[in-house]
C-alpha positions as CSV (number, residue, x, y, z in Angstrom):
1,X,17.3,28.2,-3.7
2,X,15.5,25.4,-1.6
3,X,12.3,25.8,-3.7
4,X,14.2,25.1,-6.8
5,X,16.0,21.9,-5.3
6,X,12.2,20.5,-3.8
7,X,10.6,21.4,-7.5
8,X,9.1,17.7,-8.6
9,X,9.9,16.2,-5.6
10,X,6.8,14.6,-3.5
11,X,6.0,15.0,0.2
12,X,4.2,11.7,1.2
13,X,2.5,11.1,4.3
14,X,1.7,6.9,5.1
15,X,-0.8,6.1,7.8
16,X,-1.3,3.1,9.4
17,X,0.6,0.3,11.1
18,X,3.7,-1.1,10.1
19,X,3.5,-2.3,6.5
20,X,6.3,-4.6,4.5
21,X,5.4,-3.4,1.6
22,X,4.9,0.1,2.9
23,X,8.5,0.1,4.3
24,X,9.7,-1.0,0.5
25,X,8.1,1.7,-1.2
26,X,8.9,4.6,1.3
27,X,12.8,3.7,1.3
28,X,12.3,3.6,-2.6
29,X,10.5,7.2,-2.6
30,X,12.9,8.6,0.3
31,X,16.3,7.6,-2.0
32,X,14.7,9.5,-4.8
33,X,15.1,12.7,-2.8
34,X,11.4,12.7,-1.9
35,X,10.4,13.8,1.8
36,X,8.8,10.7,3.7
37,X,6.8,10.8,7.3
38,X,4.6,7.7,8.9
39,X,1.4,8.6,11.0
40,X,1.1,5.2,13.0
41,X,-0.7,4.3,16.3
42,X,2.3,1.4,17.2
43,X,4.2,3.1,20.2
44,X,7.5,1.7,19.7
45,X,7.8,-0.7,16.5
46,X,10.4,0.5,13.8
47,X,9.2,1.5,10.6
48,X,12.0,1.7,8.6
49,X,16.0,1.7,8.5
50,X,17.9,4.1,10.2
51,X,19.2,5.4,6.8
52,X,15.5,6.9,6.1
53,X,15.6,10.5,7.6
54,X,11.9,10.7,7.5
55,X,9.7,11.8,10.7
56,X,7.4,9.3,12.6
57,X,4.4,10.4,14.4
58,X,3.2,8.0,16.7
59,X,-0.2,9.1,17.8
60,X,-3.9,8.4,17.4
61,X,-5.3,8.8,13.9
62,X,-7.7,11.3,14.4
63,X,-9.3,14.0,11.7
64,X,-7.3,16.7,13.7
65,X,-3.9,15.0,13.8
66,X,-4.2,14.0,10.0
67,X,-4.9,17.9,9.2
68,X,-2.0,19.0,11.3
69,X,0.7,16.7,9.9
70,X,-1.2,17.0,6.2
71,X,-0.5,21.2,6.9
72,X,2.4,21.2,8.7
73,X,4.4,18.6,6.5
74,X,3.1,20.3,3.2
75,X,1.8,16.6,2.1
76,X,1.2,16.3,-1.5
77,X,0.3,12.2,-1.3
78,X,-1.3,10.3,1.3
79,X,-0.9,6.7,1.5
80,X,-3.2,4.5,3.6
81,X,-1.8,1.5,4.7
82,X,-3.7,-1.8,5.0
83,X,-1.1,-4.7,6.2
84,X,-3.6,-6.0,8.9
85,X,-6.3,-6.8,6.1
86,X,-3.9,-8.3,3.7
87,X,-1.9,-10.2,5.7
88,X,-3.2,-14.2,6.1
89,X,-2.7,-13.9,9.7
90,X,-5.7,-12.0,10.3
91,X,-8.1,-13.7,8.1
92,X,-10.0,-15.7,10.7
93,X,-13.0,-14.7,12.0
94,X,-12.0,-15.7,15.4
95,X,-9.2,-13.1,15.2
96,X,-10.2,-9.7,16.2
97,X,-8.9,-7.0,14.1
98,X,-9.4,-3.2,13.2
99,X,-11.8,-1.3,11.4
100,X,-10.6,-0.1,8.1
101,X,-13.3,2.4,7.6
102,X,-12.5,3.6,10.7
103,X,-9.0,4.6,9.8
104,X,-10.0,6.0,6.6
105,X,-12.5,7.9,7.7
106,X,-10.6,11.2,9.4
107,X,-7.5,10.4,7.0
108,X,-10.2,11.2,4.0
109,X,-11.5,14.0,5.7
110,X,-8.3,15.8,6.4
111,X,-7.1,15.5,2.7
112,X,-10.3,17.0,1.5
113,X,-9.6,20.1,3.8
114,X,-6.0,20.5,2.6
115,X,-6.6,19.3,-0.6
116,X,-3.8,17.4,-1.4
117,X,-2.9,15.9,-4.9
118,X,-3.0,12.6,-4.7
119,X,-5.0,9.3,-2.1
120,X,-3.6,5.9,-2.5
121,X,-5.0,3.0,-0.8
122,X,-3.1,-0.4,-0.6
123,X,-5.3,-3.1,-1.2
124,X,-5.1,-6.7,-2.0
125,X,-4.9,-8.8,-5.7
126,X,-7.5,-11.6,-4.1
127,X,-10.3,-8.6,-4.4
128,X,-9.8,-9.6,-8.3
129,X,-12.3,-12.4,-7.9
130,X,-15.8,-11.3,-7.9
131,X,-17.1,-14.3,-5.6
132,X,-17.6,-13.9,-1.8
133,X,-14.5,-13.2,0.2
134,X,-13.6,-13.7,3.7
135,X,-14.9,-10.8,6.1
136,X,-11.6,-9.1,6.5
137,X,-11.3,-9.0,2.6
138,X,-14.7,-8.0,2.2
139,X,-14.1,-5.3,4.4
140,X,-11.2,-4.3,2.5
141,X,-12.9,-4.2,-0.7
142,X,-15.7,-1.7,1.4
143,X,-12.2,0.4,1.9
144,X,-11.7,0.5,-2.0
145,X,-15.5,1.7,-2.7
146,X,-15.5,4.3,0.1
147,X,-12.4,5.8,-1.2
148,X,-13.4,5.8,-5.0
149,X,-16.9,7.3,-3.8
150,X,-15.0,9.7,-1.7
151,X,-12.4,10.9,-4.2
152,X,-15.1,11.3,-7.1
153,X,-17.6,13.6,-4.8
154,X,-14.8,15.9,-4.0
155,X,-12.8,15.6,-7.5
156,X,-9.5,14.1,-5.9
157,X,-7.2,11.8,-7.8
158,X,-7.3,8.2,-6.1
159,X,-5.1,5.2,-6.6
160,X,-6.1,1.7,-5.5
161,X,-3.0,-0.7,-5.7
162,X,-3.7,-4.3,-5.7
163,X,-0.6,-6.1,-4.1
164,X,-0.1,-9.5,-4.1
165,X,2.2,-11.7,-1.8
166,X,5.4,-9.6,-1.4
167,X,7.7,-12.3,0.6
168,X,7.8,-14.9,3.2
169,X,8.4,-17.5,5.2
170,X,6.4,-20.0,3.1
171,X,4.3,-20.5,0.0
172,X,0.9,-19.2,0.6
173,X,-1.6,-22.3,-0.8
174,X,-3.6,-19.5,-3.1
175,X,-0.4,-18.2,-4.5
176,X,-1.8,-19.2,-7.9
177,X,0.5,-20.5,-10.8
178,X,3.6,-18.7,-8.9
179,X,3.1,-20.8,-6.2
180,X,2.5,-23.7,-8.1
181,X,6.1,-23.7,-9.7
182,X,8.0,-22.9,-6.6
183,X,6.5,-25.6,-4.5
184,X,7.2,-28.1,-7.2
185,X,10.9,-26.9,-7.6
186,X,11.0,-27.3,-3.5
187,X,10.2,-30.6,-3.8
188,X,12.6,-31.2,-6.4
189,X,9.9,-32.5,-9.2
190,X,10.5,-30.8,-12.7
191,X,8.1,-28.1,-13.6
192,X,6.7,-27.2,-16.8
193,X,5.4,-24.0,-18.1
194,X,2.1,-23.9,-20.0
195,X,2.7,-20.4,-21.8
196,X,3.9,-20.1,-25.1
197,X,6.9,-17.8,-26.7
198,X,4.8,-14.7,-26.6
199,X,3.7,-14.9,-23.4
200,X,5.2,-12.6,-20.1
201,X,6.0,-13.9,-16.9
202,X,7.3,-11.8,-13.9
203,X,8.5,-12.4,-10.4
204,X,8.7,-9.1,-8.4
205,X,10.3,-8.7,-5.3
206,X,10.0,-5.4,-2.9
207,X,12.2,-3.7,-4.8
208,X,10.1,-4.3,-8.4
209,X,7.2,-3.2,-6.6
210,X,8.8,0.0,-4.9
211,X,9.8,0.7,-8.6
212,X,6.6,-0.2,-9.8
213,X,4.7,2.2,-7.2
214,X,7.2,5.1,-7.8
215,X,6.4,5.1,-11.4
216,X,2.7,5.0,-10.8
217,X,3.1,8.2,-8.2
218,X,5.3,10.1,-10.8
219,X,2.9,10.2,-13.5
220,X,-0.4,10.7,-11.2
221,X,-2.0,7.2,-12.1
222,X,-5.6,7.0,-10.7
223,X,-7.7,4.2,-10.6
224,X,-7.0,0.4,-9.8
225,X,-3.7,-1.0,-10.6
226,X,-2.8,-4.8,-9.8
227,X,1.1,-5.3,-9.0
228,X,1.3,-9.1,-8.2
229,X,4.6,-10.1,-6.4
230,X,6.4,-13.5,-6.3
C-alpha cells in the first residue's frame, strides 16, 4: 500500500548551504507529496518553515556522507545549491568564498555510485554572457561544465538551472530591463515599454520559480534552462 502511495513521487536531496531559491523549491516539492531532505554544513541556520517535514543532515559534505544519505533515503534527484556563488554580496575578489568544485566533487561521485535518476545544479542568468565575468561567476561557469562533462561520461541526466534575481531589498544595477522599469517607477517617472503587442513579458516571484522547477523535474528535463525572475 505504501509503495502505491509513493509511486510517481520524487525523493530529493538538496546539498549546500542555505539558498533562498532552494527553500522555495523545496517547499513546493514537499507540498506536492515528494520526500525532501537537505545536507548542509551550516550548524544551526533554519532552512525551511516548520511546516516542512523534511530531514536535515548537518554534516561535512564528503563522498561517504553523500553516499550514505543517497542510499539510506533512496534519493532520485540531487540538487546542488549555489547561493554563495550566485548572490551579489560575494562577487568581489576581496571576499573569501568556498570552492564550488570542491563541493561538487564528492556529490557527483556519490551520485554515480548509487545511480540517481537526475542531477540539478543551480546557476545564474549572468552566465548567458560570453564575456569574461567576475572570478566567482567564472567558477560557477566551471561548475556547469564539470557537471555536464561528468554526466555525459556517466550517462546521467543533468539539468542546469540559470536563475535570475529572486527578490531583495534593492534593485541590482545590472537587473536588465525589468530592473530599469522598477527603478523608474520608484522615482515616480512614467515608464514606457519597447515591446509590441505580440511580445511576452513575465515578472516571476519565488512561487513562480518553484512552479517552473517542479514542472521541469517532472518531465525529466535535461540541458540548460533559464528562469528569469523579477
